[in-house]
C-alpha positions in Angstrom: 12.7 21.7 -8.4 12.2 18.0 -7.8 12.4 16.2 -11.1 13.0 17.1 -14.7 12.1 20.2 -16.6 8.5 19.0 -16.4 8.7 18.6 -12.7 8.2 14.8 -12.9 10.3 11.8 -12.3 9.6 8.1 -12.1 9.7 7.1 -8.5 13.2 6.3 -7.4 14.0 2.7 -8.2 16.0 0.4 -6.0 19.2 -0.5 -7.7 18.9 -4.1 -6.7 16.2 -6.5 -5.5 17.8 -9.5 -3.9 14.7 -11.2 -2.7 12.0 -10.6 -5.4 12.1 -12.2 -8.8 12.7 -15.0 -11.2 13.7 -14.9 -14.9 10.8 -14.3 -17.2 10.0 -17.1 -19.6 7.7 -16.2 -22.4 4.4 -18.1 -22.5 2.5 -18.9 -25.7 -1.2 -17.8 -25.5 -4.1 -19.9 -26.8 -7.8 -19.6 -27.1 -9.7 -21.9 -24.7 -13.5 -22.3 -24.3 -14.6 -21.9 -20.6 -17.8 -21.4 -18.7 -18.7 -18.7 -16.2 -20.0 -20.0 -12.8 -23.0 -17.7 -13.2 -23.9 -19.3 -16.4 -23.5 -18.7 -20.1 -20.9 -19.8 -22.6 -17.9 -17.5 -23.0 -14.4 -17.8 -24.4 -11.0 -16.9 -23.1 -9.2 -14.7 -25.5 -5.5 -15.1 -25.3 -4.3 -12.3 -27.6 -1.0 -12.7 -29.4 1.7 -10.3 -28.5 2.3 -7.2 -30.6 4.8 -4.3 -30.3 5.0 -0.9 -31.7 8.2 0.0 -33.7 11.1 0.4 -31.3 13.5 3.2 -31.6 15.9 2.9 -28.7 19.2 4.8 -28.2 21.0 6.0 -25.2 19.1 9.3 -25.4 15.7 7.9 -26.0 13.5 8.1 -22.9 10.7 5.9 -24.1 9.9 2.8 -26.0 6.6 1.4 -27.2 5.7 -2.2 -26.6 3.7 -4.2 -24.1 2.3 -7.6 -23.4 -1.3 -8.4 -24.2 -2.3 -11.3 -21.9 -5.3 -13.5 -21.3 -8.6 -11.8 -20.4 -12.0 -13.4 -19.8 -14.3 -11.6 -22.3 -17.2 -12.0 -24.6 -17.9 -9.9 -27.7 -21.0 -8.3 -26.3 -19.1 -6.6 -23.5 -15.9 -5.6 -25.1 -15.3 -1.9 -24.9 -14.7 0.3 -27.9 -11.8 2.5 -27.2 -13.2 6.0 -27.7 -13.0 9.4 -26.3 -13.1 8.2 -22.7 -9.8 6.3 -23.4 -8.3 9.2 -25.2 -8.4 11.4 -22.2 -6.3 9.4 -19.6 -5.7 11.8 -16.7 -2.3 10.4 -15.9 -0.9 11.5 -19.2 -1.9 15.1 -18.6 -0.2 15.0 -15.2 3.0 13.6 -16.8 3.4 14.5 -20.4 6.5 12.2 -20.5 4.0 9.3 -20.5 2.4 10.4 -23.7 4.6 8.1 -25.8 3.0 5.2 -23.9 -0.5 6.2 -24.5 -1.4 3.0 -26.3 -0.2 1.0 -23.4 -2.4 2.9 -21.0 -5.4 2.8 -23.4 -4.9 -1.0 -23.6 -4.7 -1.7 -19.9 -7.6 0.7 -19.2 -9.6 -1.1 -21.7 -8.7 -4.4 -20.1 -9.8 -3.0 -16.7 -13.1 -1.6 -18.0 -13.9 -4.9 -19.9 -13.2 -7.0 -16.9 -15.2 -4.8 -14.6 -18.2 -4.8 -17.0 -18.1 -8.6 -17.3 -18.2 -8.9 -13.5 -21.0 -6.4 -13.3 -23.0 -8.3 -16.0 -22.5 -11.8 -14.6 -22.0 -11.3 -10.9 -24.0 -8.2 -10.1 -21.0 -5.9 -9.6 -17.5 -5.9 -8.2 -18.6 -5.5 -4.6 -21.1 -8.4 -4.9 -18.4 -10.5 -6.7 -16.1 -9.8 -3.7 -18.6 -11.5 -1.3 -17.3 -14.9 -2.4 -16.8 -15.9 1.3 -20.6 -16.0 1.7 -20.9 -18.6 -1.1 -17.7 -20.6 -0.9 -16.3 -22.4 2.0 -18.6 -23.2 4.9 -21.7 -21.1 5.4 -24.9 -21.4 7.4 -28.0 -21.7 5.3 -31.5 -22.6 6.3 -31.5 -25.9 8.1 -27.9 -26.8 7.7 -24.3 -26.0 6.6 -23.5 -25.6 2.9 -19.9 -26.2 1.8 -18.6 -25.2 -1.7 -15.2 -25.6 -3.2 -13.9 -24.7 -6.7 -11.8 -27.7 -7.8 -12.5 -28.4 -11.5 -9.7 -31.0 -11.8 -11.1 -33.2 -9.0 -12.9 -36.4 -10.2 -14.8 -37.1 -7.0 -15.0 -35.2 -3.7 -16.0 -35.6 0.0 -16.0 -33.5 3.1 -14.4 -35.2 6.1 -13.6 -34.2 9.7 -14.2 -34.9 13.3 -17.9 -34.7 12.8 -18.0 -37.9 10.6 -15.0 -39.7 12.0 -12.9 -38.7 8.9 -15.0 -41.0 6.8 -16.6 -39.1 3.9 -18.5 -42.0 2.3 -21.7 -40.5 3.5 -20.8 -36.9 2.6 -20.0 -37.1 -1.1 -20.1 -33.8 -2.9 -21.7 -32.9 -6.3 -19.9 -31.0 -9.0 -21.6 -28.4 -11.2 -20.7 -27.4 -14.8 -18.3 -24.7 -13.5 -16.1 -27.0 -11.5 -17.7 -26.1 -8.1 -18.3 -29.0 -5.7 -21.0 -28.5 -3.1 -22.9 -30.3 -0.3 -25.5 -29.4 2.2 -25.2 -31.1 5.6 -28.5 -30.9 7.5 -28.6 -29.9 11.1 -29.0 -32.7 13.6 -31.5 -32.3 16.4 -31.5 -28.6 15.8 -27.8 -28.3 16.1 -25.2 -27.9 13.3 -23.9 -31.3 12.1 -20.4 -29.8 12.2 -19.6 -28.5 15.7 -17.9 -25.2 16.1 -14.1 -25.4 16.4 -13.9 -29.0 15.0 -11.5 -30.1 12.4 -12.5 -30.5 8.7 -10.8 -31.2 5.4 -11.7 -31.5 1.7 -11.0 -35.0 0.3 -10.9 -35.4 -3.5 -9.8 -37.9 -6.1 -7.2 -36.9 -8.7 -7.2 -38.0 -12.3 -5.0 -40.9 -11.5 -7.5 -42.3 -9.0 -5.5 -41.3 -5.9 -7.5 -39.6 -3.1 -5.9 -36.7 -1.3 -6.9 -34.5 1.7 -6.6 -30.8 1.6 -7.5 -27.8 3.8 -10.5 -26.0 2.3 -9.4 -23.0 0.3 -11.8 -20.6 2.0 -11.3 -21.9 5.5 -11.5 -19.3 8.2 -9.3 -20.9 10.8 -6.6 -23.6 10.7 -4.6 -25.2 13.5 -1.8 -27.6 14.1 -1.0 -29.9 17.0 1.8 -28.1 18.8 2.9 -31.3 20.5 3.6 -33.1 17.2 6.7 -31.9 15.4 6.1 -31.3 11.7 2.4 -32.2 11.9 0.2 -30.9 9.1 -2.4 -28.1 9.7 -6.1 -28.9 9.9 -8.9 -26.8 8.7 -11.3 -25.7 11.5 -15.0 -25.0 11.2 -15.3 -21.6 13.0 -18.8 -20.5 13.9 -18.8 -19.5 17.5 -22.1 -19.1 19.4 -23.2 -15.5 20.0 -21.9 -15.6 23.6 -18.4 -16.3 22.3 -18.3 -13.9 19.3 -16.4 -10.7 19.8 -18.6 -7.6 19.1 -16.8 -4.4 18.1 -17.4 -1.6 20.5 -15.4 1.3 18.9 -15.7 3.1 15.6 -12.9 3.4 13.1 -10.7 6.4 13.8 -10.7 9.2 11.2 -8.2 8.7 8.4 -5.0 10.6 9.3 -3.8 13.4 7.1 -0.4 11.6 7.1 0.1 8.1 8.4 2.7 7.6 11.0 3.0 3.8 10.9 4.2 1.4 13.5 5.1 -1.8 11.7 4.6 -4.7 14.1 4.8 -8.5 14.3 2.4 -9.8 16.9 4.2 -13.2 17.4 7.6 -11.7 18.2 6.3 -8.8 20.3 6.7 -10.7 23.6 9.7 -9.9 25.9 9.8 -13.6 26.5 11.2 -16.2 24.1 7.8 -17.4 22.8 5.0 -16.5 20.4 2.9 -13.6 21.7 -0.8 -13.5 21.5 -3.2 -11.0 19.9 -4.7 -10.1 23.3 -1.3 -9.6 24.9 -0.2 -7.4 22.1 -3.4 -5.4 22.4 -3.0 -4.9 26.1 0.7 -4.5 26.4 2.1 -3.2 23.1 -0.7 -1.0 21.6 -0.5 1.5 24.6 3.3 1.9 23.9 2.5 2.6 20.2 -0.1 5.2 21.1 2.2 6.8 23.7 4.8 7.3 21.1 2.2 9.2 19.0 1.9 6.9 16.1 -1.5 7.0 14.4 -1.4 3.7 12.4 -0.4 0.1 13.2 0.7 -2.1 10.3 0.4 -5.8 11.3 2.6 -8.4 9.7 2.0 -12.2 9.5 -1.7 -12.0 10.4 -2.8 -14.4 7.6 -2.1 -18.1 8.3 1.3 -19.3 7.3 2.6 -22.7 8.3 6.3 -21.7 8.3 6.8 -19.2 11.1 10.2 -18.1 9.8 8.7 -16.9 6.5 7.8 -13.7 8.4 4.2 -14.3 7.3 5.0 -14.1 3.5 4.4 -17.7 2.6 0.7 -17.7 3.1 -1.1 -21.1 3.3 -4.7 -20.1 4.3 -5.8 -16.7 3.0 -9.0 -16.3 4.9 -7.6 -17.6 8.2 -5.9 -15.7 11.0 -2.5 -17.0 12.2 -3.5 -19.5 14.9 -0.1 -19.2 16.7 -1.3 -15.9 18.3 -5.0 -16.8 18.9 -8.3 -17.3 17.2 -10.4 -14.9 15.0 -12.1 -13.3 18.0 -8.8 -12.5 19.6 -7.7 -10.6 16.5 -10.9 -8.7 16.5 -10.2 -7.7 20.1 -6.8 -6.4 19.1 -8.2 -4.3 16.2 -11.0 -2.9 18.4 -8.5 -2.0 21.1 -6.4 -0.2 18.5 -9.4 1.8 17.3 -10.2 2.7 20.9 -6.8 4.3 21.1 -7.3 6.2 17.9 -5.0 3.9 15.9 -5.9 2.8 12.4 -4.9 -0.8 11.6 -3.4 -1.9 8.3 -2.8 -5.5 7.2 0.3 -6.7 5.4 -1.5 -8.6 2.7 0.3 -11.1 0.4 -1.4 -11.5 -3.0 1.9 -11.6 -5.0 2.4 -15.3 -4.4 1.3 -18.3 -2.3 3.1 -20.9 -0.3 4.4 -23.9 -2.2 3.0 -26.2 0.5 0.7 -29.0 -0.8 -0.8 -30.5 2.3 -1.9 -27.3 4.0 -1.7 -24.6 1.3 -3.6 -23.5 -1.8 -1.0 -25.3 -3.9 -2.6 -28.6 -2.9 -5.4 -27.9 -5.3 -3.0 -27.9 -8.2 -2.7 -31.4 -9.5 -1.3 -30.7 -13.0 -4.4 -29.2 -14.6 -4.5 -26.2 -17.0 -4.0 -22.7 -15.7 -7.7 -22.0 -16.3 -8.6 -24.7 -13.9 -6.1 -23.7 -11.3 -5.3 -20.8 -9.0 -1.8 -20.6 -10.5 -0.1 -20.3 -13.8 1.4 -23.5 -15.2 5.1 -24.1 -15.9 7.8 -21.6 -15.1 5.3 -18.7 -15.1 3.6 -20.3 -12.2 6.6 -20.7 -10.0 8.9 -18.2 -8.2 12.4 -19.7 -8.0 13.7 -17.3 -5.4 10.8 -17.5 -3.1 10.0 -21.2 -3.7 6.3 -20.3 -4.1 3.4 -20.3 -6.6 2.3 -17.4 -8.7 -1.4 -16.5 -9.3 -3.1 -16.5 -12.6 -4.7 -13.0 -12.3 -6.7 -13.5 -15.5 -8.7 -16.4 -14.1 -12.2 -15.6 -13.0 -12.1 -17.6 -9.8 -8.7 -16.3 -8.8 -10.1 -12.8 -9.1 -13.1 -13.8 -7.0 -10.9 -15.4 -4.4 -8.4 -12.5 -4.0 -11.0 -9.7 -4.2 -13.2 -11.5 -1.7 -10.1 -11.9 0.5 -9.7 -8.2 0.7 -13.3 -7.5 1.5 -13.3 -10.3 4.1 -10.5 -8.6 6.1 -12.0 -5.1 5.8 -15.5 -6.1 6.8 -15.2 -9.0 9.1 -12.2 -7.7 11.1 -12.5 -4.0 10.3 -9.0 -3.4 9.1 -8.5 0.1 7.8 -6.4 -0.7 4.8 -3.5 -2.8 3.4 0.1 -2.8 2.6 0.4 -4.9 -0.5 3.6 -7.0 -0.4 5.7 -7.9 -3.4 4.0 -5.6 -5.9 7.2 -5.4 -8.1 7.0 -9.2 -8.6 3.4 -8.7 -9.7 4.0 -5.9 -12.1 6.5 -7.6 -14.3 7.0 -11.0 -15.8 10.7 -10.9 -14.8 9.5 -10.1 -11.2 12.3 -7.6 -10.8 15.1 -10.1 -10.7 18.5 -8.9 -11.9 16.8 -5.6 -12.8 18.6 -2.4 -12.0 15.7 0.0 -12.6 17.1 3.3 -13.8 13.9 5.3 -14.1 13.8 5.1 -17.9 10.1 4.8 -18.7 10.5 1.9 -21.2 11.5 -0.3 -18.2 7.9 0.1 -16.9 5.8 -0.2 -20.0 6.9 -3.0 -22.3 6.5 -6.7 -23.0 7.8 -7.3 -19.5 4.7 -5.6 -17.9 2.2 -8.2 -16.6 -1.0 -6.5 -17.6 -3.1 -9.2 -15.9 -1.6 -8.3 -12.6 -1.9 -4.6 -13.2 -5.6 -5.0 -14.0 -6.1 -7.1 -10.8 -4.5 -4.3 -8.7 -6.7 -1.7 -10.3 -9.7 -3.8 -9.5 -8.5 -4.3 -6.0 -7.9 -0.7 -5.3 -11.2 0.3 -6.8 -13.0 -2.2 -4.6 -11.2 -1.3 -1.4 -11.9 2.4 -1.8 -15.6 1.7 -2.7 -16.1 -0.4 0.4 -14.1 1.9 2.6 -13.5 5.3 1.1 -11.1 6.3 3.9 -8.9 3.2 3.5 -5.2 3.5 3.2 -3.5 1.3 0.7 0.3 1.1 0.3 2.3 -0.6 -2.4 5.7 -2.3 -1.7 7.3 -1.6 -5.1 11.0 -1.2 -5.7 10.8 -0.3 -9.4 9.2 3.1 -9.2 6.5 2.5 -11.8 4.9 5.8 -12.8 1.2 6.0 -12.0 1.2 3.3 -9.3 0.1 5.9 -6.8 -2.5 7.7 -8.9 -6.3 6.9 -8.9 -7.7 4.2 -11.2 -9.9 6.9 -12.8 -6.9 8.6 -14.2 -5.4 5.4 -15.6 -3.2 4.8 -12.5 -3.1 1.6 -10.4 -4.9 3.2 -7.5 -2.6 3.0 -4.5 -2.6 5.8 -1.9 1.1 5.5 -1.1 4.2 3.6 -2.2 7.0 2.7 0.1 10.2 4.8 -0.5 12.3 1.7 -0.6 15.5 3.4 -1.9 16.0 5.4 1.3 17.1 2.5 3.7 19.7 1.4 1.1 21.2 4.9 1.1 21.6 5.0 4.9 23.1 1.5 5.0 25.6 2.5 2.2 26.7 5.6 4.1 26.9 3.8 7.5 28.8 0.8 6.2 31.0 2.3 3.5 31.8 5.9 4.3 33.3 7.9 7.1 31.3 10.7 8.7 33.0 13.4 6.7 32.5 11.5 3.5 28.7 11.7 3.7 27.3 13.9 1.0 24.6 16.3 2.0 23.5 16.6 -1.6 23.2 12.9 -2.0 21.2 12.6 1.3 18.9 15.4 0.3 18.5 14.0 -3.2 17.7 10.4 -2.0 15.0 11.8 0.4 13.3 14.1 -2.1 13.7 12.0 -5.3 10.1 11.0 -5.8 7.3 11.7 -8.2 5.1 14.6 -7.1 1.4 13.8 -6.9 2.4 10.2 -5.9 2.8 10.0 -2.2 5.4 8.0 -0.4 5.9 6.4 3.0 9.4 7.1 4.1 11.4 4.9 6.4 15.0 4.6 7.5 14.6 0.9 8.3 11.8 -1.7 8.4 11.7 -5.4 9.2 13.9 -6.1 6.2 16.8 -4.4 7.9 16.3 -6.3 11.1 16.4 -9.9 9.9 19.3 -12.3 10.5 22.3 -11.5 8.3 21.7 -7.8 8.5 21.9 -5.2 11.2 19.6 -2.4 12.4 20.9 1.2 12.2 21.5 1.2 16.0 23.5 -2.0 15.8 25.6 -0.8 12.9 26.3 2.5 14.8 27.1 1.0 18.2 27.6 -2.7 17.8 29.2 -4.4 20.8 29.1 -1.1 22.8 25.3 -1.7 23.1 26.1 -4.5 25.6 28.3 -2.4 27.8 28.0 1.3 27.1 24.2 2.1 27.5 24.2 2.8 31.2 23.4 6.4 32.2 25.4 5.8 35.4 28.6 6.3 33.5 29.8 8.7 30.8 28.7 7.6 27.4 31.5 6.1 25.3 32.2 8.1 22.1 30.7 5.3 20.0 27.5 5.4 21.9 27.3 9.2 22.0 27.8 9.3 18.2 25.4 6.4 17.7 22.5 7.8 19.6 23.0 11.2 18.0 23.0 9.8 14.4 20.2 7.4 15.2 18.0 10.4 16.0 19.1 12.4 13.1 18.8 9.6 10.5 15.3 8.7 11.5 14.1 12.3 11.8 15.4 13.6 8.5 13.9 10.5 6.8 10.6 11.4 8.4 10.8 15.1 7.7 12.1 15.1 4.2 11.5 11.6 2.8 7.8 11.4 2.1 4.1 12.1 3.0 4.1 9.4 5.7 6.5 7.7 8.0 7.1 4.1 9.0 9.1 2.5 11.9 9.5 -1.2 12.7 8.7 -2.4 16.2 11.6 -1.8 18.5 13.7 0.4 16.2 12.3 3.5 17.8 14.5 2.8 20.8 17.4 1.2 19.0 16.6 -2.4 19.8 19.9 -4.3 19.8 20.9 -7.3 17.7 18.7 -8.8 14.9 15.7 -11.0 14.3 16.1 -14.7 13.8 13.0 -16.9 13.8 13.2 -20.4 15.3 14.7 -22.7 12.8 16.8 -25.8 12.5 20.0 -23.6 12.1 19.5 -22.0 15.5 18.2 -25.0 17.4 14.6 -23.7 17.1 15.4 -20.9 19.5 13.0 -18.0 20.1 15.7 -16.0 21.9 16.3 -13.6 18.9 12.6 -13.6 18.0 11.3 -11.2 20.7 11.3 -7.6 21.7 13.2 -6.6 24.9 10.9 -3.9 26.1 12.7 -3.9 29.5 15.6 -2.1 27.9 13.5 1.0 27.2 11.7 0.8 30.5 14.8 0.9 32.6 15.4 4.5 33.6 19.2 4.0 33.9 19.7 2.8 30.3 20.1 5.1 27.3 17.6 3.4 25.1 15.0 5.7 26.7 16.5 8.7 25.0 15.9 7.4 21.5 12.4 6.3 22.4 11.5 9.7 23.8 12.8 11.4 20.7 10.8 9.1 18.5 7.7 10.1 20.4 8.6 13.8 20.1 9.1 13.5 16.3 5.6 12.1 16.0 4.1 14.6 18.3 5.7 17.4 16.3 3.9 16.2 13.3 0.7 15.8 15.3 1.0 19.4 16.4 2.2 21.0 13.1 1.1 18.5 10.4 4.3 19.0 8.4 4.1 15.6 6.8 0.8 16.5 5.1 2.2 19.9 3.9 2.9 20.3 0.2 5.5 23.0 1.1 8.9 21.3 1.1 11.9 23.5 0.3 15.5 22.5 0.7 17.4 25.8 0.8 20.9 24.6 1.6 23.0 21.5 1.4 26.5 22.5 2.4 29.1 19.9 1.7 31.9 21.5 3.6 29.9 22.4 6.7 27.8 19.1 6.5 24.6 21.1 7.1 21.2 20.6 5.5 18.6 23.3 5.9 15.0 22.9 4.7 11.4 24.0 5.4 8.5 21.6 5.7 5.2 23.5 6.2 6.1 26.5 8.2 8.8 24.8 10.2 12.5 25.3 9.6 14.8 22.3 10.0 18.6 22.5 10.6 20.6 19.3 10.4 24.3 19.5 11.3 26.0 16.2 10.4 29.5 17.4 11.0 31.2 15.3 13.7 33.0 18.2 15.4 32.0 21.7 14.2 29.7 23.9 16.1 28.3 26.9 14.1 27.4 29.9 16.2 25.4 32.6 14.5 24.6 30.2 11.6 22.4 32.0 9.1 19.4 30.0 7.8 16.9 31.1 5.3 13.1 31.0 5.8 9.9 32.1 4.1 7.9 34.0 6.6 9.2 36.9 8.7 8.8 37.1 12.4 10.1 35.4 15.6 11.2 31.8 15.7 11.8 29.5 18.6 13.0 25.9 19.1 10.2 23.4 18.5 12.3 20.3 18.8 16.0 19.7 19.6 17.7 16.4 19.4 20.5 17.7 21.6 18.1 18.3 24.5 19.1 16.6 27.8 15.8 14.6 27.9 16.8 13.0 24.5 20.3 12.1 25.7 21.9 15.1 24.2 24.3 17.7 25.7 21.8 20.6 26.1 23.8 23.1 24.1 20.9 24.9 22.4 18.9 27.4 24.3 15.1 26.9 24.1 14.1 30.2 25.5 16.0 32.2 22.8 14.0 34.4 20.4 15.3 34.3 16.8 14.1 37.3 14.9 14.3 37.3 11.1 15.9 39.8 8.8 14.8 40.6 5.3 17.0 39.4 2.5 17.3 41.2 -0.8 14.4 42.6 -2.8 10.9 41.2 -2.2 9.8 38.9 -5.0 13.3 38.7 -6.5 14.7 35.3 -5.3 18.1 35.8 -6.8 18.7 38.7 -4.4 17.6 36.6 -1.4 19.7 34.5 0.9 19.7 30.9 -0.5 16.7 32.1 -2.4 14.7 32.7 0.8 13.3 36.2 1.5 14.1 36.1 5.2 16.7 34.7 7.5 17.6 34.2 11.2 20.7 33.0 13.0 21.0 29.9 15.2 23.5 27.9 17.2 24.1 24.5 15.4 26.2 22.0 17.5 27.7 18.9 15.7 25.5 15.9 15.1 22.3 17.7 16.0 19.0 18.5 14.4 16.9 21.4 15.6 13.5 22.5 14.4 12.3 26.1 14.6 8.7 27.2 14.6 7.4 30.7 13.9 5.8 32.2 17.0 3.0 34.8 17.1 3.1 37.0 20.1 -0.3 35.9 21.3 0.8 32.2 21.2 3.5 32.6 23.8 1.2 32.5 26.9 -1.0 29.8 25.3 1.6 27.1 24.5 4.4 27.7 27.0 6.1 30.2 29.2 9.6 31.3 30.0 10.0 28.4 32.4 9.2 25.7 29.9 10.5 25.4 26.3 8.4 23.9 23.6 10.9 21.1 23.5 10.1 20.3 27.1 6.5 20.8 26.4 6.6 18.1 23.8 8.4 15.7 26.2 5.9 16.4 28.9 3.0 15.9 26.5 4.5 12.6 25.5 4.3 11.5 29.2 0.7 12.6 29.3 0.0 10.6 26.1 1.5 7.5 27.8 -0.9 8.0 30.8 -3.9 8.5 28.5 -3.0 5.4 26.5 -2.9 3.3 29.6 -6.2 4.8 30.8 -7.8 4.1 27.4 -6.5 0.5 27.4 -8.2 0.0 30.8 -11.4 1.6 29.5 -11.5 -0.7 26.5 -11.4 -3.7 28.7 -14.6 -2.6 30.5 -16.2 -1.1 27.4 -16.0 2.6 28.4 -16.0 5.4 25.8 -12.6 5.9 24.2 -10.3 8.8 24.4 -9.6 9.3 20.7 -7.4 12.1 19.3 -8.0 13.5 15.9 -10.0 16.3 14.3 -11.7 14.2 11.8 -10.5 16.2 8.9 -8.1 13.5 7.6 -9.1 13.2 4.0 -6.0 12.1 2.2 -6.2 14.3 -0.9 -3.5 14.2 -3.5 -2.1 17.5 -4.4 0.8 18.8 -6.5 3.9 18.5 -4.4 6.8 20.8 -5.2 10.2 20.5 -3.7 12.8 23.2 -4.2 16.4 22.4 -3.8 18.2 25.7 -3.7 21.8 24.8 -3.7 24.6 24.3 -1.3 25.6 27.8 -0.5 27.7 28.3 2.6 26.5 30.1 5.6 26.7 33.9 5.3 27.2 35.7 8.5 
């Protein structure tokens, strides 16, 4: 069984985290009087730290102790911890967490108190998250109203093209809550600030110096491309009706299991330049759909002034990245994706903010206290490794800003969910730096836990799922905190999935440091199945992290310089290329089939894109040459890239047909170290992976659950996937009973039935159980299911291209999906039944 005797484990932690974290420096809490923008006098209670008695030894699994941080409260709304706090559902799921009951009671209380305060003073969480209708620029009767929260400013003006950058006639007024506002009346029936004109917020600091900043809630920001190093300008965006993009297509049904295509719009062009939203929609989305993905995850959508940050140093949280187009262009992209049946997730960064002053949120920090700033003060407010600012999640206006940001992207642009970046940095005061998480529960629930951030994430997930019940929300967490992927109502943090971030490290370690015969089947199986049941994971062999400069993709590690000379189908494949393509298919497929409840691939890796990603920067002469995708490689029929691409599409189509990713049945029946074979079942499919570099096993016995007849469903060795065609697809494999029914110890590898197969070296073959009546329905003797999958993939390509054309002219979409995709969390058991050798 997966896990301990209770069937539970903390999620597998990543042994190291080289890019996330700074040292934790303890902050002393104080009590400060503040005012709520909605009125009323409250106080900020900064509770002193307290810990329960610690009894730590090598054998101790748990330790008590946690940080109690600042929370905006008033005595009349504080929750009494009663029976509702005693019955935290997460503790009944994992009894090992019982020792941390006080921690969960405390953070649940903090969450409930914060939520009640928002309901009392703002009309509810959803109303609170409509801040973009109050702050920033908004049309109100007879004019434009602009509001900005800047309590440290002494005076303020609005400046821009509309007033010649002279704000003397547009001075703003400050209310008791630190909010500056001004109403600019229409002129001659037209808005005083023209659409698409530049604007900035000018204010005076305490030392009398005036500074110009981009409004915090700005919805569009641009920079003069002809001026090197020029600062960004805020842009007033309010297009006339004729220029607004109107969505034509409904959101697709939520998939039972997300098959995610991670993409960066800017670097998706085959040319050395920044690609546009519309070009991506027209040229790349059809490719994604043709490969049978059901979800697109977009990176770097939110404005970031430094392109090479990969979108993770956000400067303007409500603005789309202007490099690829304007807000209407992004809406076109999302609508096109929906027309193709693709859900769209945003890579959202609420873990930190760019350190930029002139064009970022950091420009509003002029040395004031944390309660008058978006960020913490001192070391707690600065991330040394990322050179960025850290949010004060206990601050009322920070909560309004970030929660409104989520609602903005969901409702204005119709995103279908989020992938939260840098969650580990949020969860702990140490941000994960120099932390080798071992899975010991005290690592997750102690003084190091940032309860303010945990409460924010609970509020965020509650809000997202209230606004869009079918949203998909994913956490990028390397620590494996228990409960991260359980509902808020149970005391969890509320994410639907977490990224299985330990898996890529395992593959890189094997590929770089071990020979093929040194690969451990037990270790591979363990790495892929080592996850908490009831908390779903997105598995991936490689993402954008493994593609950036200084690292190599799996294909490039496997084939290196041979990718420049050995990829032509017109000559025999060099041994390195033959091995590389075979292992590329196997690594990605076993990761998908065994590693989680969803799957992710980064743009281009599906066909083994060569080389690495290097954004234009001073060190490479500001070149875009390594910041693009060479789609021509996969489109050329005489190159071998097409084989990896076709297999990727077939993998996804297999799940679309059999829904094995969504199945809770996952049984590993054999991990044979000598033969280098892994056999497992997912759903009713039987998977056989032979990692041996040389050995072919004829008549290899594999265990299975259900009796009957089995045939090949997918074969990596098929000719259409660049293999050698050694496995017959028209062969019927009949099962034989093993041992006594209902007595597993008498069975073969603890399976009640078995059948025999041919297993060539470096191949993976999937077998499906076939009912007699199905034979004429799905395929005949002239076409194997493997070939059927390949042919269906070609049809999907044609359908995607047709739909792309229909979307342009507004025709009804061709959308796949049965509409039954409610992502329900179920107990997920994994059996690992040893490494018994094949028994002929």
